N, C-alpha and C positions, 0 to 999 in steps of 0.2 A: 504494500500500500504506500501511496505517496506520504512520506513521513510528516510533512508539515500539516497535513489534514488530520492527523491523528489526535490533535489537541484543539482543533477549532471548536469553539463553544457558541459562536454566533454564526448566522447564516452567510453563505457566500454563493456567488453565481458561478457554476461550473459549465464550461462549454463542452458539450458532448456532440458526437456525430448526429444525434437526433435534434439538437438544439440546446439552448441555455436551460439549466436546471438550478433552481434555488434549493440549496441543501445545507443541512446542519450536521456536523460530524463531531462526535465526542467519544472519548475513551480509546483504549487500545486492547486488542485481543481479537478473537474470532468475530467476524463481521455479522451484523444484523441490519437488514434494511427495513425500515419501518414506514408504513403507509397510514397516514393520519385520517381522521374522520372528517365529517362535514359540519360546519365549515372548519377551517383549520389551515395548516401550512407547516413548514419546517419548524416553526416556533412551538408547535404542539409536542415536538420531540423532547422538550424539557420535562415532560411527564415520565420520560424513560431514562432520565439521568441516573437513577439507581441501578439500571442495567449496565450503564457504562462504568459505574463505580464497582460493579461486580466483576469486571474484567472482560468486557466486550466492547468492540467498536460499534457504535450505533450511528447509522446513516439514516437521517430522516429527510426525505425529499419532499418539497412542496409539489403535490401532484399537479398536472397541467390544469391551468385556470386559477391556480392559487399563488399569490404573492409574485415572485419573479419568474415563475415557470409558465410560458405561454400555453394557452389551451390548444393552439393549433398543432403542437408537436405530439399530442396524445389525447384526442377527445374520447376514445373508447378505452375500456379497462384493459383490453389486450394491448393496445398501443402504449398505455401507461406502463404496463409490465415490460414492454420492449425498451421504453425510455429508461426504466430502472436498470435493465441489463446494460444499456449503453453507459449509464452513469457509473456503474461498477467498473466497467472496462476503463473509463477515463480515470477513475480513482485508483486503478491498479489492483482491484479486488477481484479475485477469481471466483469465490463462492461466498454466499451469505445466507443466513436464515432469514425468512420473510416473516414480518409481523404486521398483521392487519388489525387495525382498531376501528370498530364500528363501520362506517362507510368505506373504510380502506380495505375491508375484507375481500371484495372481488378482485382488487388489484394484487393483493398478496396471493390469492388463489391462482390468478392468471400467471403470475410470475412463477409459482411453484410448478404449474402444469405445462406452461410454454417453455420454461427454461429449467427442466429438472436437473440438468447437469450443473446448474449454477446455485441451486437451493439445497442446503444441507438440512433444513428443518423448516417447519411452518408453525406459527403461533397465531391463533385467531382469538380475539378478545371482544366479546359483545359484537361480533362481526356479522355483517350482512353476507349471507351465503345464497339466499334464494330471492325471489322477487320482493322488492320493498317499495311500498306505495304509501308515503306519509299522509296522503290525503285521507286515508282511512281514519286518521286521528284529527282531522281538521275541524271537528266539532268544537275543539278547544280553541278559543279565540287567540290565546297567546301563541299556540303552535301555528295557527294559520298565518298570523302576521310574521312570526319568527322565521318559518321555513318556506312558506308558500308565497308570501306576498312579494311582488316585485316593486311595489310602491313604497312600502314602509320598512323594507329590510334593513337599510343602513341605520336610520334612527332607532329602530327597535333593538338592534344589536348593540349600538352605543349605550342605550339606556340599560340594557341587560348587563353590560360590562360594568357600568357605574354601580349598579346594584350589587353585583357579585363582589366588587372590590370593597364597597363601603359597608354592605350588610350581607356577609356571606351566609349566615344562617337563614335569613329571610329569603334570599334568592334561591338557596338550595331547597327550601321548603316549597317554593313556587315551582321550580323545575321538576321536583319529585312528583308533583301532581300529573305531569305529562309523561315523565320518563319511567314511572314505576307503577306497579299494581298494589303497592303497600297501603295499609290502612293508615288513618290519620296518626295514630300513636307511633307507628313504626316510622312514618315520614318525619315526625318531630324528632325522634331519636336519631335518625340518620342526619337530619339537618344540623343537629347539635354536634354530632361527631365530625361532620365536614368542617364546621366552623372552628373546631379545636385545632385544625391544621390548615389554615387559610392559604398557604403558599401554593399547593397544587391547584386549588380553586382559582387563584389569581392567574395561573398559567393558562387554564382553560378560558378564562375571561379575556385574556389578551389575545388568544388565538381566534377571537371572533371579529376583531377590528384591525385595520380599517376594512369595512365591508366591501368597499369598491375594489379592493385588491383580491377579494375572494369570491365575489359575486358570480363571475363566469364559471368558476369551478363548481360552486354549489349548484347552480342551475343545471350544469352539465351532469353532475352526479344524480340529481333528481330524475333526469331523463333516463340515464343508464341504469340506475338501481331498479327501476320498475321492470326492466327486461332481464334481470339476472335469473338464471335457471340453475338450480343445484345439480342437475344432470350433467352440466358442463364439466364438473369437477371429478367425475368418476374415474379419471385416469390418474388422480393424485396418488403419488407413490412415496413421498418423503415423510419422515416422522412428523406427526401433527399433534399439536396440543390445542384444545378448544376450551376457553374459559368463558362461562356464561352465568347469568343471574336468572333464577326462576321467577324473579319479580320484575323482569325487564318488560316494560310496556312499549318500548320503541323498537328494539330488535329482539323479539321473543325467542324463547328456547327452541321454537319450531325451526329456526334457521340451522341450529346445530343438528337437530334431529333429521333435517332434510339431507344434510351431508352424510350422516351415518346411514341413512336409508339407501345411499348409493354404494353400500358395501365398502366404503373407504375406511381404512384402518386409522383410527384416531383416538386419542385419550380425551375424554370429556370431564372437565372439572366444574362442578356446580358450586357457586358461592352463595349459600343460603343467607349469609349475613350481608350481602351486597345491597346497596341502595338503588335497586332497579338497574337502569342502564348506566348509572354513574359508577361503573365497576372500579375505576381508578381513584376513587375518593372515599373517605370515611372508613368504615369497618373493614371493607374488603381490599383496601389499597395495599396493605402489607401482604396479606395472603396471596393476592394476584401476582405481586412482584416476586414473592418467594417461589411460587409454583413456576413462574416463567423462567427464573434463573436456574432452578433445579432441572427443569426439562432441557434447557439449552446446554447446560453443563454435561448432561447425560449424553447428548447427541453431537456435541461440538467436534469438528474435525481435529 
């Protein structure tokens, strides 16, 4: 690997044969290429700093349409996987584990199935595996404005970020109404737990803005996610870990089950303590990180 990139903690633009890619690289050791959720970008890779601290090189690229990566170089999930392979070539990385978070799931799966010689493992965390249509949840006014609205997207995300930074417990409580199937008491407990460690929550908040630099990627994701078919991944052959929450109202457990139904060999870890889709925060944050590290150490080249 190019030595100077091993310790880059802020995002840089790397020129690949496919085009420019906004990327954040941290840590040293076996490589993991991470695919962020929606919205997001390479800055969401800060949630994976514990993985870098555990002895891995973590490469988080802004998927096409996000931050400094143009949408034109990879509008489809297959094309994004090819961009990832080109990025690894440019960085001098031969093989990497793929890690898909939420809406980054289809790209991680595409990378592992299209480039099996480049992937030494796959980790899916609350990841989209099958068709995902957020309009099913649009009865919730906040979700409709936050995810589906083209008019109010920017102001709504800015408002949400301010709330998350200033009032983490209140904002967590609000999001949990959308992102979980938990009852009120459980949501209150989760919100309190998230507020006890506000730093990861602030990382998520910062990865929402500026919306104008993520808008094209988000809209493109919404189109692509609706067409995802779990049957596409039946050729998956690399060691696979799936981490999900049974109380996830956004990407339900049915996504993991759809992959297992394709007779794919994978280890499924259910986090009963998780705050719905917010797998990386609160009570499940440490167990998720520990399971990820243990699995990757087991399979690292």
